C-alpha positions in Angstrom: 134.7 96.6 97.3 132.4 97.2 94.4 133.4 96.1 90.9 131.9 96.6 87.5 131.4 94.0 84.8 129.6 93.8 81.5 126.4 91.9 81.9 127.1 89.1 79.5 124.7 86.3 80.3 121.5 88.3 79.8 122.7 91.4 77.9 119.9 92.6 75.6 118.0 89.3 76.0 114.9 90.8 77.6 112.1 92.8 76.0 110.5 95.8 77.6 107.9 98.4 76.4 109.7 101.2 74.6 110.5 104.2 76.9 109.0 102.4 79.9 112.5 101.7 81.3 115.4 104.0 80.4 118.9 104.1 81.9 121.3 106.9 81.2 124.5 108.5 82.5 123.9 112.1 83.5 125.9 114.9 85.0 124.4 117.3 87.6 126.2 120.1 89.3 129.6 118.7 88.4 129.0 115.1 89.5 128.3 112.0 87.4 125.3 109.8 88.1 123.6 106.9 86.5 119.8 107.2 86.4 117.2 104.6 85.5 113.5 105.7 85.2 110.7 103.2 85.3 107.0 103.5 84.5 105.3 101.2 87.0 102.1 101.2 84.8 103.9 99.1 82.2 106.9 97.6 84.0 107.0 94.9 86.7 108.9 96.3 89.7 109.6 93.8 92.4 111.7 93.3 95.5 114.0 90.3 96.0 115.6 88.9 99.2 115.6 85.1 99.3 115.1 82.3 96.8 112.7 79.4 97.1 115.1 77.5 99.4 115.3 80.5 101.8 118.8 81.4 100.8 119.6 85.2 100.3 120.1 86.0 96.7 122.8 88.5 97.5 123.8 89.2 93.9 122.0 90.2 90.7 123.3 87.1 88.9 121.6 84.8 91.4 118.2 86.5 90.8 118.7 86.2 87.0 119.4 82.5 87.4 116.2 82.0 89.2 114.2 84.1 86.8 115.6 82.3 83.7 113.8 79.2 84.9 110.5 81.2 84.4 111.6 82.6 81.0 112.3 86.0 82.5 115.3 88.2 83.4 116.1 91.4 85.2 116.0 94.5 83.0 117.3 96.7 85.8 118.1 96.3 89.5 119.8 97.9 92.4 120.2 97.3 96.2 117.1 98.6 98.0 117.6 99.3 101.7 119.9 98.7 104.6 120.4 95.2 106.1 122.0 93.4 109.0 125.1 91.1 108.7 122.8 88.1 107.9 121.3 90.2 105.0 117.9 90.6 106.8 116.3 94.0 106.3 116.9 96.6 109.0 113.4 98.1 108.5 110.0 97.3 107.1 110.0 94.8 104.3 107.2 93.2 102.3 107.6 90.8 99.4 104.7 89.5 97.3 102.3 90.7 100.0 104.0 89.0 102.9 105.4 91.1 105.7 108.9 90.0 106.6 109.8 92.9 108.9 107.5 95.4 110.7 107.8 99.2 110.3 110.5 100.7 112.5 109.2 104.2 113.3 111.7 105.3 116.0 115.1 107.1 115.7 118.3 105.2 116.0 122.0 105.1 115.2 123.3 105.4 111.6 121.7 106.8 108.5 118.6 104.6 108.9 117.8 106.3 112.2 118.3 109.9 110.8 114.6 110.7 110.9 112.6 111.2 108.9 113.2 108.0 107.0 110.9 106.4 104.5 109.4 103.5 102.7 109.2 102.6 99.0 105.8 101.0 98.3 105.1 99.1 95.1 101.5 98.5 94.1 99.8 97.5 90.8 100.5 100.4 88.4 102.3 102.7 90.7 105.3 103.2 93.0 105.4 105.7 95.9 108.0 106.9 98.4 106.3 107.6 101.8 107.8 109.3 104.8 107.5 106.5 107.4 104.9 108.1 109.8 102.8 109.0 106.8 103.0 105.4 105.6 101.9 104.2 109.1 99.0 106.7 109.0 97.8 105.8 105.5 98.5 102.1 105.7 98.8 101.5 101.9 98.4 97.9 100.8 101.8 97.3 99.2 102.6 94.2 97.2 106.3 95.1 97.9 107.8 97.5 100.4 111.2 98.4 101.7 112.1 100.9 104.4 115.4 102.8 104.4 116.7 106.2 105.4 117.1 109.0 105.5 114.5 110.6 103.3 116.3 112.7 100.7 113.4 114.8 99.6 110.2 115.3 101.6 107.2 117.0 99.8 109.7 119.0 97.7 112.1 119.9 100.5 115.5 118.5 101.3 115.9 116.6 104.5 116.5 119.3 107.2 119.7 117.7 108.5 121.6 117.8 105.2 124.5 120.3 105.1 125.9 121.6 101.8 129.4 121.7 103.1 129.4 118.1 104.5 132.6 116.2 103.9 130.9 112.8 104.3 131.0 111.6 100.8 130.3 108.1 99.4 128.9 106.3 96.4 125.2 106.6 97.1 122.0 105.3 95.6 118.3 105.9 96.1 114.8 106.3 94.5 112.3 109.1 93.9 108.7 109.0 92.8 106.2 111.4 91.3 103.0 112.4 93.1 100.8 110.2 90.8 103.1 107.2 91.2 103.8 106.8 87.5 107.5 107.7 87.7 110.0 105.7 89.8 113.5 107.2 89.3 116.5 105.3 90.6 119.9 106.9 90.8 123.4 106.0 91.8 126.3 108.4 92.0 129.4 107.4 90.0 131.6 109.2 92.3 131.5 110.0 96.1 128.8 112.6 97.0 127.3 114.0 100.2 123.6 113.8 101.2 122.9 117.4 100.3 124.1 117.0 96.7 122.4 113.7 96.3 119.1 115.1 97.5 119.4 118.0 95.1 119.8 115.6 92.2 116.3 114.2 93.0 114.7 117.6 93.8 116.3 119.9 91.3 117.3 117.7 88.4 115.0 114.7 88.4 112.0 116.8 89.7 110.5 114.3 92.1 108.7 115.5 95.3 109.8 112.6 97.4 113.0 110.6 97.4 114.5 107.9 99.6 118.2 107.0 100.3 118.9 103.3 99.9 122.6 103.0 100.9 126.2 104.1 100.5 129.5 102.3 100.2 127.8 99.1 99.0 125.6 100.8 96.4 125.2 98.7 93.3 123.5 98.8 89.9 122.5 96.3 87.3 121.7 98.0 83.9 122.3 95.7 81.0 121.5 98.4 78.4 124.6 100.2 79.7 126.6 97.0 79.9 126.8 97.4 83.7 126.5 94.7 86.3 128.1 95.7 89.6 129.3 93.0 92.0 131.0 92.8 95.4 129.8 91.9 98.9 126.5 90.1 99.1 123.5 92.4 99.3 120.2 92.3 101.3 117.0 93.6 99.6 117.2 94.2 95.9 114.7 96.0 93.7 114.4 95.3 90.0 112.3 95.3 86.9 111.4 91.8 85.6 110.8 91.3 81.9 110.3 88.3 79.6 113.2 86.8 77.8 113.0 87.1 74.0 
């Protein structure tokens, strides 16, 4: 179960460059979404899985507690990829330049194995969504990376397996990036939606050429400017913007 709460402990206590991080509620094709857009050139996008003791963070609150010791806080966050019962990433995962899990290039059961899947790669000043085999071929040096699937949009085209009439609808979240890596757009549906509709949000409304599905059912968002801090079952990988406390 996912619940929503006002982010009290760090609400409006962080500072960020004007217009470098924006979160807003939007409507597209009759469905409500919440969208957060990040400029990686000015904002610090990072991935989080375990704390210094090796324990899985699991919740946005736990990350904030750790960051507050450094005079920092999350300005935005969401779950960032599928995970096993022990919260370990299902696919490729890199944090602070250290590879935790190798790339998984082959098909398999579930949404992750619905090829093509992809990888979000975070590097200084840019964020990129790569289709997995392209990522393997180009071997970008990512400071942070997380693999998930399926791809929602691939070079401007929707995933070929998506069906407009699909009745499989869930709360879903994902990320899209621009060709030059200067726009990272994160979105979560505020009501159940199928893959086709979710992919169209990124392609037709958010105008990004590549987009990656993170998860469904457990999709969660932390957006203090909107007074939103979702909580529920413990998460695996989490992506977020880190900003200094005022």
